[in-house]
N, C-alpha and C positions, 0 to 999 in steps of 0.2 A: 243357147249356149249348148254345144255338144262336146264330148270327149271322144276322140279318135280311138278305137281298140283294135283287136286282133282281126285279121282278116278284112281289115279296110271298112268295118262297121262302126258308124258313129253312134254313140250312145247319147240320146237326148234326155231331157227332163222328162218327158213323157215316157221313155222306156225305163228310166228309174222308177217312175210312178207304178209302171207295169210289174217290175220286179217286187216292189213293195206289196202291191196287190196280191201277186201269187204267193208271196210269203205269209201275208196275214190269212188268206184263204186255202192255202194248200193246192186249190185247183180251180179251173175256170174254163168255160167253154168259149167258143169264138164269140158267141151272142153276148155273153157277159163282158168280154172285153171289148167289143164293138161299141157297146153301150156305155160302160163305166170309165174305159180309159181312152178310146179313140173318138169320142164326141159323135157317135153315129156316122163315121166315115164309111165308105162303101165297103160290102163284104171282101171285093177284090182287093182293095187298099189294105185292109187290114190283114188279110191272109198273106199278102206278099210280104209285109213287115214281119209278121210272125215267123213266116218261113225263113225270112233273113236271119233272124235272132235265133231260130233253131239251128241252122247251119253254121252259125258262128259260135254255138255252144253256150248261149245265154239262157235259154229256155229249152224245155223238153216238151214232147207231146206223145199221147197214145191214143189209139182208137178205143172208144168205148162202145161196147156192143150192148144192144138192148134199146128199145124205143128209138130205133133208127141209129145207124152208125155215126159217131160224132166224134171229133178231136177233143181232147181234154189236155190243157196246157198245165205245166208245173214249172217251178224254178230249178235251174241247174245247180249242181254243187259250186261251181266257180262263181256264179252269180250271187248265191247265197253268202259266200265267203267275202266277196269284193264289196257288194252292194248293202248288204244287210249287217253282218258281223261275224266274227269267229267265236271260238269258244271261250275266249277271254271277255267278250261282250256278252255272250248269251249263255244261259244256264242249260238250254237244251237245243240242238240244231235239229231242225226237221223241215225239210223241204218238200217231201211227197206225202201224198194221202195213202193211208193203208185201207181206207174204205170210201172209194171214190163216190158212190151213190150217196152215201151219208153226207159227206162233205159239201157236195153239190147241193144238197137239200138245206144244208147249214148256210150256204151262201145265199141261196133264196130267202131264208129266214132273215139273215142279217140284212139284205138289201130292202125287205120290206119293213122291218122294225125299226131300222135306223131312221126311217122318216117320221117315225112318231116324235111329236113335239116334246114329250117327256123324256124321251131317251137322249141324254146328253152323249154317251159313247156307248159303243158295242166293242167288246174286248174279245175276239176270237180264241179258240183254243191254243193256236199256234202262238199269238201274242202273249198269253198268259203263261205258257211253259217257258218261253224264252226269258222270263224274268223281268222285261221291261218295265212293269209296274209294281216291282217288289217293294218300292220306297213307300207304297200306300198299304197300311197294316192290313185293312180289310180285305184287300184284294190278294194281298200275299197269303192271308190264312185261307180264304175261300178257294183259291186255286189248289191248294192242297188236296182238295177231294176230286179234282179233275173233271170240272163242268165242261160242257162243250162250249160255253161262253159265259161271260159276265156283262150284264147291262148296268150302266150307271144310270139311274133314273132320278130326274130332278124334279121334286113337287114344289109347289109354292114356298113351303116353309122349310124343306130339308131334302137331303138327297138319300138315295138307297143304292146298294149293291145287290142286284138280283141275278143269281146263277140261273143259267138256261140249260135245260137237258132237252135233247132231241132223240126219240126212239122211233126207228123207221121199221123195226121187226120186233115182234114178241119175244121175251125171255122168260125163264123159269121165275115163279112167284118168289123164290129165295133171293134173287137178284134185286127185286124191287124191295124187299125187306131190308137189304143192305143198303140201298139207296136212301130208303127213309131214315134209317139209323144215323148214316153219316151227316144228313143235313139237320136232324132233329138235335144232334149234338153240338151244333155250332151256333153260338149266340150271335155271331155276325150276320147270319142269314135270316131276314125277316120274311122272305118269301122266295119261292122256287119257280121259275116258268118252266112247265112241262108241256112240249109239243110232241104229239105222236102222230104217226101216219094212218092209225086207224082207231076207231071207237072201241075196239077189242082191247087193244094196247091200254088205252086211257082207263078203261074199266078196271083192268087188272091193277094197275098202279093206284088207282082210287081206292080199291078194295085193301090193298096193302096199307096204305095210310089210314083207312078207317080203323083197322085192327090196332093201330098205334095210338091214335088221338081220340078214339071212340067218337064221342058226339060234340068235341070241341072243334073250333075252327082250325083248318090245317094250315101248314106253311105252303102246300103245293097249289099252284093255280095252273089250271088245264086249258089247253086250246088244241083243236086239231089242226094238222099242217094244212091242210086244204083251206081252212079258214083264215089262217095268218096268210097264206099266199093270195087268197082272193080279196080279203077285206083289209089287208095291210094295217095301216094306222088304226083303223076301225075294229080290228079283231078284238075280242073280248076274252079274257081269262077268268075261269070260274073254280072255286074251290069246292070242296066236299059239302059246305053248307050253303052252297049256291050265292055266296058273296062275290061280286065282279071286281075285277081288276082292270081298268081301261087305261090305256098309255097314249090317248091321241092328243 
């Protein structure tokens, strides 16, 4: 079933899935879309369809320089309003990334962790700030501290909401002290998944948490980005007391 739209382009259910995907993740590369939306169709076929949608004004693309030039796709304003919702439906409208490399990293994290059997759902930042899940009180409260994502993790006897933070570049120690403060003040948060691009970043954050909780077990469970990407559902998150959180 398709809908005929402007410039003679028919919007299919797959196209609508593409629009939702770009809204949820803000950005995606051709490789992401080829795998997740186009069911591994040929690169040429994917490129032709994306190019047609760009020319018709449904999506946008920019060249991302660094590690080889590549196109990065995002949702157009018209598609956001037509296929996702307007201000009367969404608390905050955001269709583009303000930090493309960071959000591409989050997309890779989402693709890996969503495969974990304990992860019932992975709510991206854009989904959270839209207010789609504000009817669930824990999610509504946790999103106020602006995590990069929230994972609903279902264990055999109960479920938890774990905020996720991804840090790709080191910041000043004061920033991490504030990060600790906001999560330690929230009773709704039982654990925070902290993923960093380097061991240097991880050590700085762990040091900040040690100052706050001394020798007690902390809320933060740490894992390096490369381990999440390489190990996926087998990746292990470890806290300051060497306790391990596994979500396979």
